[in-house]
C-alpha positions as CSV (number, residue, x, y, z in Angstrom):
1,M,1.0,-28.7,75.6
2,T,0.8,-27.3,72.1
3,S,3.5,-25.6,70.1
4,E,2.7,-22.6,68.1
5,F,3.8,-22.8,64.5
6,S,4.5,-19.7,62.5
7,A,4.8,-19.5,58.7
8,Y,7.8,-17.2,59.5
9,D,9.7,-20.0,61.3
10,I,11.5,-20.9,58.0
11,I,13.1,-17.4,57.8
12,D,13.2,-16.3,61.5
13,P,16.7,-17.4,62.2
14,L,18.1,-15.4,59.3
15,L,15.9,-12.4,60.0
16,M,16.6,-12.3,63.8
17,S,20.3,-12.8,63.2
18,W,20.3,-9.8,60.9
19,A,18.2,-7.7,63.2
20,N,20.4,-8.6,66.2
21,R,23.6,-7.6,64.4
22,H,22.1,-4.1,63.7
23,G,20.3,-3.6,67.0
24,I,17.0,-3.7,65.2
25,R,13.8,-4.7,67.0
26,V,11.4,-6.8,65.0
27,A,7.7,-6.9,65.9
28,T,6.2,-10.4,65.6
29,K,2.6,-9.7,66.4
30,Y,0.1,-7.0,65.3
31,R,-3.2,-7.6,67.3
32,D,-3.6,-11.3,66.9
33,D,-1.7,-11.6,63.6
34,D,1.7,-13.1,63.1
35,V,3.8,-10.4,61.4
36,R,7.5,-9.5,60.9
37,S,7.8,-5.8,60.7
38,I,10.2,-3.0,61.7
39,W,9.1,0.5,62.5
40,V,11.8,3.2,62.2
41,Y,11.3,6.5,63.9
42,D,13.3,9.8,63.7
43,K,15.0,11.2,66.8
44,N,11.8,13.0,67.8
45,G,9.5,10.1,67.0
46,N,7.6,12.2,64.3
47,R,8.5,10.8,60.9
48,R,8.7,7.1,60.4
49,A,9.1,4.3,58.0
50,Q,8.3,0.6,58.0
51,L,10.0,-2.4,56.7
52,W,7.8,-5.6,56.6
53,L,8.1,-9.1,55.3
54,D,5.1,-10.8,53.7
55,L,4.3,-14.4,54.5
56,P,7.0,-16.6,53.0
57,D,6.1,-19.5,50.8
58,V,6.9,-23.1,51.7
59,N,10.5,-22.7,50.5
60,G,11.1,-19.5,52.4
61,N,10.9,-17.1,49.5
62,V,9.6,-13.9,50.7
63,T,8.7,-10.3,49.6
64,I,10.2,-7.5,51.7
65,V,8.5,-4.1,51.5
66,A,9.9,-0.8,52.8
67,S,7.9,2.3,52.8
68,V,7.8,5.8,54.4
69,L,4.7,6.8,56.3
70,D,3.0,9.8,54.7
71,P,0.0,11.0,56.7
72,K,-1.0,13.3,53.8
73,S,-1.3,10.5,51.4
74,A,-4.7,8.8,50.9
75,T,-3.0,5.5,51.5
76,K,-0.9,6.9,54.4
77,W,2.2,5.6,52.5
78,G,4.8,7.4,50.4
79,A,7.8,6.1,48.6
80,R,8.0,2.3,48.5
81,E,10.6,-0.3,47.6
82,E,10.1,-4.1,47.3
83,R,12.5,-7.0,47.1
84,H,11.9,-10.6,46.5
85,A,14.4,-12.9,48.2
86,S,15.1,-16.6,48.7
87,P,16.4,-17.6,52.2
88,E,20.0,-17.5,50.8
89,M,19.4,-13.9,49.7
90,L,17.3,-12.6,52.5
91,Q,20.0,-10.9,54.5
92,A,21.4,-9.2,51.4
93,A,18.0,-7.8,50.5
94,L,17.5,-6.6,54.0
95,E,20.9,-5.0,54.0
96,E,20.0,-3.3,50.7
97,L,16.8,-1.8,52.2
98,R,18.1,-0.9,55.6
99,P,19.8,2.4,54.7
100,M,16.8,3.4,52.6
101,V,14.2,3.0,55.4
102,F,16.5,4.6,58.0
103,G,17.1,7.4,55.6
104,W,13.4,8.0,55.2
105,A,13.1,8.4,58.9
106,G,15.8,11.0,59.1
107,E,18.8,11.7,61.2
108,G,19.0,9.9,64.5
109,A,16.5,7.2,63.3
110,Y,16.0,4.3,65.6
111,T,13.7,1.2,66.0
């Protein structure tokens, strides 16, 4: 029996605690890749935004990116905000970005 290690293990307890407190679903896989991302949709599922965490370093320092999806843009992304956080500051950084990403998705936004 092998255990599956994730580079995110160092921050998952903090991330998942924050997400559970707000009723937010966190994706942990994209295809075969280990990820931590949150898609936010408007009440009709049309406009959306995403918040994702880059791989943390060995100390748990991580870059958090929030961006609105913009299908008209060449990159498919519009406005963007980034925060760099230590494990001690992770939940505060997520809390700072949460209203922004939900605001981009519009009224009635959900994950």
